[in-house]
C-alpha angles and dihedrals in degrees: 000000000000090000090051091052091051092051091047090050092051091050091052091052093048092047091049092051091050091051091050092048091048090051092051092050092048090049092050092049090048091052092051091046091053096043097042113005094177092054089051090051091049092051091049092046092054093044100046104027106030113024090037089058095052108269105147107163104119095208092051092049091049091050092050090052094046103044111084101230093184089068090061097057131068113276094251090058097049095103088058096043094108097041122120098258141062121272133211116255098179135268090064092295133121142205106239126248109275094241092053090051091051094044095049090047095049095047091060091068092221126197127201095253095050127121115214134192118211121196111204110032095188108166092344098252098124089046090053092051090050092046090059090058110036146039102251137011124195114190130185126201123181095203107077095205092055093045092052094047092047092048092053092044094050092047092050090051092052101251097146092158091070123089119192132197136179109224145102106305092205087076094049117206106294096179093074099031143159102065131194089222141002126206120194118197100189131068114258126192088228139355109282109240093218089061092053089050091052094051117100122240106277088017126141132221128189118199138159109237127193145061115328088224096056139044109290133209121244105225132199112211120195125189121207112170107300093342120099119192128186132197130190112231110174146326115272143166119228134165114263122278104251123215132203123251 
């Protein structure tokens, strides 16, 4: 009987400590949410949407926590900026789902001295994530209004290692080629040959391939000398790859 009382007493103490710790954690979270609600939402986004799905690269996770996604969406969508889905940014374009941004970034195996070409600047969010990780980002957007807005936004946020250009992404950006990696954020019917040409030896490209009206396949393209290999990664839905006149 005495032994039972001791065990019961220990359980009561442990349960009380757990309640107190839970209360302190809840209080701390509440404080962060009140002081900086967007930071709280970013932390939660990374924890529940990105880490929970297997993204492990520490630099990518840190970039996703640091970059203020709500500044890359229209004002009336800011409350949904950290939700688990893409959002409209105007001109028929979207900002990709956070997990997809993180996944595409991680799969490129980026290093700090890399130079990366992005096709489809959109609001500039993917470019900002890349800019946190690497030396130089070159990003092409076919819609002039989006390119101008993204350029101004990235400059205001201090991303001076990003160069933007409004042109046909199919042609890449030959002036600064070759690139260590290329990321394409619009669905193409096939992999544009100029982008393969502008990829460095041992470089990687990630691109959604397929019909814009169906589910597409996210493809990893690797270049080794004259050999080009492709690998299917997952099913995705991206806006169509737009061409110039």
